[in-house]
C-alpha positions as CSV (number, residue, x, y, z in Angstrom):
1,X,134.3,132.3,47.2
2,X,136.6,130.2,45.1
3,X,136.5,126.6,46.9
4,X,140.0,125.8,48.4
5,X,141.2,122.3,46.9
6,X,143.6,120.4,48.5
7,X,146.3,118.4,46.8
8,X,148.9,116.0,48.2
9,X,152.2,115.9,46.4
10,X,153.9,112.5,47.3
11,X,157.3,111.8,46.5
12,X,158.1,108.5,44.2
13,X,159.4,106.7,47.8
14,X,155.8,107.9,49.6
15,X,153.6,107.2,47.4
16,X,155.0,103.1,46.5
17,X,154.9,102.6,50.5
18,X,151.4,104.0,50.6
19,X,150.2,101.8,47.3
20,X,151.5,98.7,49.2
21,X,149.9,99.4,52.5
22,X,146.4,100.2,50.7
23,X,146.6,98.1,47.7
24,X,143.9,95.6,48.9
25,X,141.4,98.3,50.1
26,X,141.9,100.1,46.8
27,X,141.9,96.9,44.7
28,X,138.3,96.7,46.3
29,X,137.4,100.3,45.7
30,X,134.3,98.8,43.5
31,X,132.9,95.8,46.3
32,X,129.6,95.6,45.3
33,X,128.6,95.5,49.1
34,X,129.2,99.5,49.3
35,X,127.2,102.1,47.7
36,X,128.8,101.8,44.0
37,X,132.6,102.1,45.6
38,X,134.6,102.3,48.8
39,X,135.6,105.1,49.9
40,X,139.2,105.3,49.9
41,X,141.1,107.0,47.3
42,X,142.8,105.1,44.4
43,X,146.1,105.5,43.2
44,X,146.7,107.5,39.7
45,X,147.2,104.5,37.2
46,X,150.3,105.2,34.7
47,X,149.7,107.7,32.0
48,X,151.6,110.4,30.3
49,X,150.9,112.9,32.6
50,X,151.6,113.1,36.5
51,X,149.1,115.2,37.5
52,X,150.1,114.5,41.2
53,X,153.1,116.7,40.9
54,X,151.0,119.7,39.8
55,X,149.9,122.3,42.3
56,X,146.6,124.1,42.5
57,X,148.0,126.8,41.3
58,X,148.9,125.0,38.2
59,X,145.5,123.5,37.2
60,X,143.4,125.3,34.4
61,X,140.0,125.9,36.8
62,X,139.1,127.8,39.5
63,X,136.1,125.2,41.6
64,X,133.1,127.2,43.3
65,X,130.6,125.4,45.6
66,X,126.7,126.6,45.0
67,X,124.7,124.5,46.9
68,X,124.7,121.1,48.8
69,X,122.4,117.9,48.3
70,X,121.0,114.9,49.8
71,X,122.6,111.9,48.0
72,X,122.7,113.9,44.2
73,X,123.1,111.5,41.3
74,X,122.8,113.7,38.2
75,X,122.0,117.3,36.6
76,X,121.1,118.3,33.4
77,X,120.6,122.3,32.5
78,X,117.3,123.5,31.2
79,X,117.3,125.8,28.2
80,X,117.0,128.8,30.4
81,X,120.4,128.1,32.7
82,X,118.7,126.3,35.5
83,X,119.5,123.0,36.6
84,X,117.6,119.7,36.9
85,X,119.1,117.6,40.3
86,X,118.0,114.3,41.2
87,X,118.6,113.0,44.5
88,X,118.7,109.3,45.2
89,X,116.7,109.5,47.8
90,X,113.6,110.0,45.3
91,X,113.6,114.1,44.6
92,X,113.9,116.4,41.7
93,X,115.4,119.9,42.5
94,X,115.0,122.9,40.2
95,X,118.3,125.1,40.9
96,X,118.7,128.5,39.9
97,X,122.9,129.1,39.8
98,X,122.0,132.8,40.0
99,X,120.0,133.0,42.7
100,X,121.0,129.8,44.2
101,X,117.7,128.8,44.9
102,X,116.7,125.3,45.1
103,X,113.2,124.1,44.7
104,X,110.9,121.5,44.1
105,X,109.6,119.2,41.5
106,X,106.8,117.2,42.1
107,X,105.1,114.1,40.2
108,X,108.6,112.1,40.4
109,X,107.7,108.2,40.1
110,X,108.1,106.2,44.0
111,X,111.6,104.8,43.5
112,X,113.1,102.0,45.6
113,X,115.8,103.8,47.3
114,X,118.4,101.4,49.1
115,X,122.0,100.2,48.1
116,X,122.7,101.6,44.5
117,X,119.4,102.1,44.2
118,X,117.2,104.9,43.9
119,X,115.9,108.2,41.4
120,X,119.4,107.8,38.8
121,X,119.6,109.8,35.6
122,X,118.0,113.3,34.4
123,X,118.1,114.1,30.9
124,X,116.0,116.2,28.5
125,X,113.9,115.4,25.1
126,X,115.9,117.0,22.3
127,X,113.1,119.1,21.5
128,X,112.4,120.0,24.7
129,X,112.1,123.9,24.2
130,X,108.8,122.4,22.2
131,X,107.5,119.9,24.1
132,X,109.1,120.3,27.7
133,X,109.3,116.5,28.0
134,X,112.0,115.0,30.4
135,X,113.4,111.5,31.1
136,X,114.2,109.8,34.6
137,X,115.6,106.9,35.2
138,X,115.3,105.0,38.6
139,X,115.1,102.0,40.7
140,X,111.5,100.3,40.6
141,X,110.3,97.9,43.3
142,X,108.5,94.4,42.1
143,X,107.1,91.6,43.7
144,X,108.7,90.7,46.9
145,X,112.2,90.9,46.9
146,X,112.8,91.9,43.1
147,X,113.7,95.3,41.9
148,X,114.7,96.6,38.8
149,X,115.8,99.9,36.9
150,X,113.2,101.4,35.0
151,X,113.0,104.6,32.4
152,X,110.0,107.2,32.6
153,X,109.3,110.4,30.7
154,X,106.6,113.1,31.2
155,X,106.1,116.9,30.7
156,X,107.9,119.5,33.0
157,X,105.6,122.3,33.7
158,X,107.2,125.3,35.8
159,X,105.7,127.5,38.1
160,X,106.7,130.7,39.0
161,X,107.7,130.0,42.7
162,X,111.2,128.4,41.5
163,X,109.7,125.1,41.3
164,X,107.3,122.7,39.0
165,X,105.8,119.2,38.4
166,X,106.2,116.4,36.2
167,X,103.0,115.3,34.5
168,X,101.8,112.4,32.5
169,X,104.5,110.3,33.3
170,X,104.9,107.1,31.6
171,X,107.1,104.1,32.4
172,X,109.1,103.5,28.6
173,X,111.5,100.5,29.5
174,X,112.4,98.2,32.5
175,X,115.2,96.2,33.1
176,X,114.0,92.3,32.7
177,X,114.1,90.3,34.9
178,X,113.5,92.1,37.9
179,X,116.0,90.6,40.8
180,X,116.9,90.4,44.2
181,X,119.6,92.9,45.4
182,X,120.2,96.5,45.2
183,X,123.4,97.0,42.7
184,X,124.4,97.8,39.4
185,X,121.3,99.5,38.0
186,X,123.5,101.6,35.9
187,X,120.6,103.0,33.8
188,X,122.4,106.0,32.3
189,X,120.6,107.8,29.5
190,X,121.6,109.3,26.2
191,X,120.1,111.1,23.1
192,X,122.1,110.2,19.7
193,X,123.3,113.1,18.2
194,X,120.7,113.5,15.7
195,X,117.8,113.1,18.2
196,X,116.3,109.8,16.8
197,X,117.1,107.4,19.1
198,X,117.4,107.2,23.4
199,X,120.3,105.0,24.1
200,X,120.3,103.2,28.1
201,X,122.9,101.5,29.9
202,X,121.4,98.3,31.6
203,X,123.6,96.9,34.3
204,X,124.3,93.5,35.1
205,X,122.6,94.0,38.8
206,X,125.8,92.0,40.0
207,X,123.9,88.9,38.4
208,X,126.6,88.1,36.0
209,X,125.7,85.6,33.4
210,X,122.7,87.8,32.6
211,X,125.0,90.2,31.0
212,X,125.7,87.1,28.2
213,X,122.1,86.4,27.7
214,X,119.9,87.9,25.1
215,X,116.3,86.8,26.6
216,X,117.6,89.4,29.0
217,X,118.5,93.3,29.0
218,X,120.8,93.4,32.0
219,X,124.5,93.8,31.3
220,X,123.3,95.6,27.6
221,X,123.3,99.0,26.3
222,X,119.8,99.1,24.6
223,X,118.7,101.6,21.5
224,X,114.9,102.5,21.5
225,X,112.8,105.6,19.8
226,X,111.9,108.6,22.3
227,X,108.9,107.1,23.0
228,X,109.9,103.5,23.7
229,X,109.2,102.1,20.6
230,X,112.0,99.6,19.3
231,X,113.8,100.4,16.2
232,X,113.5,97.8,13.3
233,X,117.2,98.3,12.5
234,X,118.6,97.3,15.7
235,X,120.8,94.6,15.3
236,X,118.9,91.6,16.7
237,X,115.7,92.9,16.0
238,X,115.1,90.2,13.3
239,X,116.1,87.4,16.1
240,X,113.7,88.7,18.7
241,X,110.8,86.5,18.0
242,X,113.2,83.3,18.9
243,X,114.9,85.1,21.8
244,X,111.7,86.1,23.7
245,X,111.4,90.1,22.5
246,X,113.8,91.4,24.6
247,X,116.8,90.8,22.0
248,X,115.2,93.7,19.7
249,X,116.3,96.1,22.5
250,X,119.8,95.3,22.1
251,X,122.7,97.7,21.0
252,X,125.4,95.8,22.4
253,X,126.2,93.2,25.0
254,X,128.5,91.7,28.0
255,X,128.6,95.1,30.2
256,X,128.9,95.0,33.6
257,X,128.1,98.6,35.4
258,X,128.4,101.3,32.8
259,X,127.5,104.6,34.7
260,X,128.7,106.6,31.8
261,X,127.5,107.3,27.9
262,X,128.7,110.1,25.8
263,X,128.5,110.8,21.8
264,X,131.8,112.3,20.5
265,X,132.0,115.0,18.0
266,X,132.1,112.3,15.3
267,X,129.1,110.7,16.4
268,X,130.9,107.8,17.9
269,X,129.3,106.3,21.5
270,X,131.4,105.8,24.3
271,X,131.0,104.5,27.8
272,X,132.4,103.9,31.3
273,X,132.1,101.1,33.3
274,X,133.3,99.7,36.5
275,X,135.5,96.8,36.9
276,X,135.0,94.1,39.7
277,X,138.1,94.0,41.6
278,X,140.3,95.9,39.2
279,X,139.5,96.8,35.5
280,X,137.3,99.7,35.5
281,X,137.0,100.2,31.7
282,X,136.3,103.1,28.7
283,X,134.7,101.6,25.8
284,X,133.6,102.1,22.4
285,X,130.5,101.1,21.8
286,X,129.6,99.9,18.2
287,X,127.0,98.3,17.2
288,X,126.3,94.7,17.9
289,X,129.7,93.9,19.7
290,X,130.3,91.9,22.7
291,X,131.9,93.4,25.4
292,X,132.6,89.8,27.5
293,X,131.8,90.6,30.6
294,X,131.5,88.2,32.6
295,X,133.9,85.6,30.4
296,X,136.4,88.4,30.1
297,X,137.7,91.3,32.3
298,X,141.1,93.0,33.4
299,X,139.8,92.4,36.8
300,X,139.5,89.7,39.1
301,X,136.1,88.4,41.4
302,X,136.5,90.0,44.7
303,X,137.2,86.3,46.1
304,X,140.1,86.4,44.3
305,X,139.0,84.2,41.5
306,X,140.7,85.0,38.6
307,X,139.0,86.5,35.4
308,X,140.7,85.9,31.6
309,X,142.0,89.0,30.9
310,X,140.3,90.5,27.4
311,X,143.3,89.9,25.2
312,X,142.8,86.1,25.6
313,X,139.4,86.0,24.1
314,X,139.8,88.4,20.9
315,X,136.5,87.2,19.8
316,X,135.0,90.2,22.3
317,X,135.3,93.9,21.8
318,X,138.3,95.5,23.5
319,X,138.5,98.2,25.7
320,X,139.8,101.6,24.8
321,X,141.4,101.6,28.2
322,X,141.5,100.0,31.9
323,X,142.4,101.1,35.1
324,X,144.2,99.0,37.7
325,X,143.7,100.1,40.7
326,X,140.4,101.4,40.1
327,X,138.8,104.9,39.7
328,X,135.5,104.1,40.2
329,X,133.8,106.1,37.2
330,X,130.5,108.1,37.7
331,X,129.3,110.7,35.4
332,X,130.8,111.2,31.6
333,X,131.3,114.2,29.4
334,X,132.9,114.7,26.1
335,X,133.7,118.6,26.3
336,X,132.9,120.3,23.6
337,X,132.9,124.1,24.8
338,X,135.3,126.6,24.3
339,X,136.1,127.6,28.3
340,X,138.9,124.9,28.6
341,X,140.5,124.7,25.2
342,X,142.7,121.9,26.0
343,X,140.3,119.6,27.4
344,X,138.2,120.1,24.0
345,X,137.4,116.4,22.6
346,X,138.6,114.7,25.7
347,X,136.5,113.0,28.2
348,X,135.8,114.4,31.6
349,X,135.0,111.3,34.2
350,X,134.0,112.0,37.7
351,X,135.6,109.3,40.3
352,X,133.9,107.8,43.2
353,X,136.9,106.4,44.9
354,X,139.7,108.0,43.2
355,X,137.8,111.5,44.4
356,X,138.9,112.9,41.0
357,X,138.3,114.5,38.0
358,X,140.0,112.5,35.4
359,X,140.9,113.7,31.7
360,X,141.0,110.8,29.1
361,X,142.2,111.4,25.6
362,X,140.7,109.9,22.4
363,X,142.4,108.6,19.7
364,X,140.6,106.7,17.5
365,X,139.5,103.3,18.9
366,X,142.2,103.9,21.8
367,X,142.2,106.3,24.9
368,X,144.7,107.1,27.8
369,X,144.4,109.3,31.0
370,X,145.9,112.3,30.3
371,X,145.6,114.4,33.7
372,X,143.6,113.5,37.3
373,X,142.8,116.4,39.4
374,X,142.2,115.6,43.1
375,X,138.7,116.8,44.3
376,X,139.3,115.5,47.5
377,X,135.5,113.8,47.6
378,X,133.5,111.6,45.8
379,X,132.6,112.5,42.6
380,X,129.2,111.5,40.9
381,X,128.1,113.1,38.0
382,X,129.6,116.0,35.6
383,X,128.1,118.0,33.1
384,X,129.4,120.7,30.9
385,X,127.4,124.1,31.3
386,X,126.0,126.4,28.7
387,X,129.0,128.8,28.6
388,X,131.7,125.7,29.0
389,X,132.2,125.7,32.2
390,X,132.1,122.4,33.8
391,X,129.6,121.4,36.6
392,X,130.3,118.6,39.0
393,X,128.5,116.9,42.1
394,X,129.7,115.4,44.8
395,X,128.3,111.8,45.9
396,X,126.4,111.2,49.5
397,X,124.4,113.6,52.1
398,X,125.6,117.0,51.8
399,X,127.0,116.4,48.3
400,X,128.2,120.1,46.8
401,X,127.0,121.3,43.6
402,X,130.6,122.8,42.2
403,X,131.3,124.5,39.0
404,X,135.1,124.8,37.4
405,X,135.7,128.0,35.4
406,X,138.8,129.0,34.0
407,X,141.5,130.9,36.1
């Protein structure tokens, strides 16, 4: 049965009063003390579309719930149409959309679960059909009270009971250094369109300055070979010896908490990342560029201390668009299917505090929000299915798996 989606339509006067009453809570929606963001919904930014004026009947999709999971975080489709779904608590589920059966996948590395940390992303090797290799990102405990993100890969062996096991798991990358706290791991994964390189988003771990430190891979996007090896043509590879070796991994720097990575049809890499108190971003990721955090941001520190805006420091690469109030972006695809022709080439972003599916139009190096659909729940993950349908995972305990199909 289609899932009933409720959308409130607010008049301009009511909307203004709600913004005024809730502005403080909304602006703190990315507060680091929360699990990625606060639960209060953010107001839509000004855009060329006003999706709040549309009724559900005008939406291009019908949403159907397929199952519930315990703190789901990411998903990837297998060639046979089943889904691998990670749960932040440390489990991988094998879900069959046809039967709605959810089996267990064993062999998952031990994760440090707490705050924003736990089991994270899951992606398939570009040659998965031949080698069965799967990649997982997760929070890993260190000595004492230290933690850091890690990426491991292993072979997926499926059984005939609807489950499977990960074997020969090997860690191919770690955040350096491990630090205190349980926030801003990021650890999103994406392969380049040619399958040659693995890109990893590495959050600043709420430590600010490491995002500009070339002897740390925190606050960076890194580029590796599929086995964790470092390409010799990375932009800082020839400087690595003087910077402790870590710089050779780095593709770009000056990032805060990048929770989405995706390539467009032209082979360009894009990300989104959570800003501090305001200033969520979409960025075109360009080799060797510095995106400025924590020196610049279109948001401010949580204590109210201002951060200079991006346009005050032109030496840093500017965002394609920003949001204040925030949307708390999580999960990202650039749609390439045929089921929703109006979305083709556009970003689809899951919103946590905004509790929305956010559509972003890309134009050259710029971007703008073109639609927003109120899903009445925090959206943690988004993927495109084999038939062009869009699949969402809600955040938290009992988070639902939703399929969005054309009307």
